[in-house]
C-alpha positions as CSV (number, residue, x, y, z in Angstrom):
1,M,0.0,0.0,0.0
2,Q,1.3,3.5,-0.9
3,A,0.3,6.2,1.5
4,S,-0.5,9.8,0.3
5,C,1.8,12.6,1.4
6,H,0.4,16.1,1.2
7,A,2.7,18.5,-0.7
8,R,3.3,21.8,0.9
9,V,5.1,25.0,0.2
10,L,8.1,25.8,2.4
11,P,9.3,29.4,2.8
12,V,12.8,28.0,2.2
13,D,14.8,27.4,-1.0
14,L,15.1,23.7,-1.5
15,N,18.7,24.2,-2.7
16,D,19.6,25.8,0.7
17,K,19.9,22.5,2.6
18,V,21.0,24.2,5.9
19,A,17.9,26.4,6.1
20,L,15.7,23.5,4.9
21,R,17.0,21.2,7.6
22,R,16.5,23.9,10.2
23,K,12.9,24.6,9.1
24,L,12.0,20.9,9.0
25,I,13.4,20.3,12.5
26,Q,11.5,23.3,13.9
27,D,8.3,22.1,12.2
28,R,8.9,18.6,13.6
29,L,9.4,19.9,17.2
30,A,6.2,21.9,16.8
31,L,4.0,19.2,15.4
32,P,0.6,19.1,17.2
33,H,-0.3,15.7,18.6
34,R,3.2,14.4,18.0
35,L,2.6,11.6,20.6
36,E,-0.4,10.4,18.6
37,L,1.6,10.6,15.3
38,A,4.4,8.6,17.0
39,A,1.9,5.9,18.1
40,G,0.7,5.6,14.5
41,L,4.2,5.3,13.2
42,Q,5.0,2.7,15.8
43,E,2.1,0.6,14.4
44,V,3.1,1.1,10.8
45,L,6.7,0.0,11.6
46,R,5.6,-3.1,13.5
47,V,3.4,-4.2,10.7
48,W,6.1,-3.5,8.1
49,L,8.6,-5.6,10.0
50,V,6.3,-8.6,10.1
51,T,7.3,-9.6,6.5
52,R,11.0,-8.9,6.8
53,P,13.5,-11.8,6.8
54,E,16.3,-10.0,8.6
55,L,17.5,-11.0,12.1
56,T,19.7,-8.0,12.9
57,I,18.6,-4.3,12.7
58,G,20.6,-1.2,13.1
59,A,18.6,1.8,14.4
60,Y,19.3,5.1,16.1
61,W,18.8,7.0,19.3
62,P,16.1,9.7,18.6
63,I,17.1,13.4,18.9
64,K,15.5,16.7,17.9
65,G,12.0,15.4,17.9
66,E,12.7,12.3,15.8
67,F,10.4,9.4,15.9
68,D,11.6,6.8,18.4
69,P,11.7,3.3,16.7
70,L,13.1,1.4,19.7
71,P,9.8,0.3,21.3
72,A,8.6,-1.2,18.0
73,L,12.0,-2.8,17.4
74,Y,12.1,-4.3,20.9
75,R,8.7,-5.9,20.4
76,W,10.1,-7.3,17.1
77,S,13.2,-8.7,18.9
78,E,11.1,-10.4,21.5
79,A,9.4,-12.6,18.9
80,H,12.7,-14.5,18.1
81,E,15.7,-15.2,20.3
82,D,18.2,-14.7,17.4
83,R,17.0,-11.1,16.7
84,R,19.3,-8.3,17.6
85,I,19.1,-4.5,17.6
86,G,22.0,-2.2,17.3
87,L,22.7,1.5,17.9
88,P,25.4,3.5,16.0
89,V,28.8,4.5,17.3
90,V,30.8,7.0,15.2
91,D,34.0,5.7,13.7
92,K,35.9,9.1,13.6
93,A,38.8,7.8,11.5
94,H,36.5,6.8,8.6
95,G,33.5,9.0,9.2
96,T,31.2,6.0,9.3
97,L,29.0,4.3,11.8
98,R,29.5,1.0,13.7
99,F,26.5,-0.7,15.3
100,H,26.7,-2.1,18.8
101,V,24.1,-4.3,20.4
102,W,21.4,-2.4,22.3
103,Y,18.7,-3.8,24.6
104,P,16.6,-2.0,27.3
105,G,18.7,-1.3,30.3
106,C,22.1,-2.0,28.6
107,P,25.0,0.2,29.7
108,M,25.0,3.5,27.8
109,E,27.4,6.5,27.5
110,E,27.3,9.7,25.5
111,D,29.3,10.1,22.3
112,A,31.2,13.2,21.2
113,Y,27.9,14.7,20.0
114,G,26.1,14.1,23.3
115,I,24.0,11.2,21.9
116,P,23.7,8.1,24.0
117,K,25.4,5.0,22.7
118,P,25.8,1.4,24.0
119,K,28.9,1.0,26.2
120,D,31.1,-2.1,25.6
121,T,28.5,-4.2,23.9
122,E,29.1,-6.5,20.9
123,V,29.7,-4.9,17.4
124,F,27.7,-6.5,14.5
125,E,26.8,-5.6,10.9
126,P,23.1,-5.2,10.6
127,Q,21.1,-6.7,7.8
128,L,18.5,-3.9,7.9
129,L,19.0,-0.2,8.8
130,V,16.1,1.9,10.2
131,V,17.1,5.4,9.1
132,P,15.8,8.7,10.5
133,C,14.8,11.4,8.0
134,V,14.8,15.1,8.5
135,G,12.9,15.2,5.2
136,F,12.3,12.9,2.3
137,G,11.4,13.0,-1.4
138,P,10.1,10.6,-4.0
139,C,11.5,7.1,-4.6
140,G,13.4,6.8,-1.4
141,L,15.3,10.1,-1.5
142,R,16.3,11.2,2.0
143,L,17.4,14.5,3.6
144,G,19.6,13.8,6.6
145,Y,21.5,16.1,8.9
146,G,24.3,16.7,6.3
147,G,27.1,14.9,8.0
148,G,27.2,12.1,5.4
149,F,27.6,9.4,8.0
150,M,24.8,7.2,6.7
151,D,25.8,7.5,3.1
152,R,29.4,6.6,3.9
153,T,28.3,3.7,6.1
154,L,26.1,2.3,3.4
155,A,28.9,2.5,0.9
156,A,31.3,0.7,3.2
157,L,29.1,-2.1,4.5
158,Q,29.3,-5.3,2.4
159,P,26.9,-6.8,1.8
160,R,24.9,-3.6,1.9
161,P,22.0,-3.8,4.4
162,A,18.4,-3.2,3.4
163,T,17.2,0.3,4.4
164,V,13.9,1.8,5.5
165,G,13.5,5.5,6.3
166,V,11.2,6.6,9.1
167,G,9.8,10.1,9.7
168,Y,6.6,12.1,9.9
169,A,4.6,12.9,6.8
170,H,5.2,16.6,7.3
171,G,8.7,16.1,6.0
172,F,7.7,15.1,2.5
173,L,9.4,17.3,-0.1
174,P,8.1,16.3,-3.6
175,L,10.6,18.5,-5.4
176,L,13.7,17.4,-3.4
177,K,16.6,16.7,-5.7
178,A,19.3,14.0,-5.2
179,E,22.9,14.9,-4.6
180,P,25.6,12.8,-6.3
181,H,26.5,11.0,-3.1
182,D,23.0,10.2,-2.0
183,V,22.0,6.5,-1.5
184,P,18.3,6.1,-2.0
185,L,16.4,4.2,0.7
186,Q,14.6,1.0,-0.3
187,A,11.5,1.9,1.7
188,M,10.0,4.9,3.5
189,I,7.3,4.8,6.1
190,T,5.4,7.5,8.0
191,E,2.5,7.6,10.4
192,E,0.3,7.5,7.2
193,G,1.7,4.2,6.0
194,V,4.1,3.0,3.4
195,V,5.1,5.9,1.2
196,W,7.7,4.0,-0.8
197,D,8.8,0.4,-1.0
198,E,10.9,-0.8,-4.0
199,R,9.5,-4.3,-3.4
200,G,6.2,-2.9,-4.8
């Protein structure tokens, strides 16, 4: 099922990615009924995961009003003893992300950006990445924070993991253009449902 996203006009030049990110983050933080939107997206993510074959998922610790995928992922992990969830740790030398096992209550510490990360847990290569989106466009195009960590990580991981973007429908940018380094997501979901899935 493909969900409808409502196009909107932003008072920001789409080519000015810094201003665009700032505006989308402000809008996300100001979303009315964000808890209800998050509950809807939790349900969409849980349903979407039912048909996935992967046993290991890399996710993220939510910041700046991002959707928190961890409750849905923890429920997913409880259904099979071999399923594992990981959170990213920055590899400063290569500008990429490594994923360390996360579970509720595991030891955590803050990274250089002040974001919690697992402390001294096992490193693994995820088969599926759940990717946060500041904004998103057609056909899996993602607008991130501009650091390039996710694109470099996807380019470095072999085999490359499957990817699903998660975000609220307010972030849909129908005229967003791809940059040369952008790696399109294989699926995108919002609280409205599946916006894009290359599986059809």
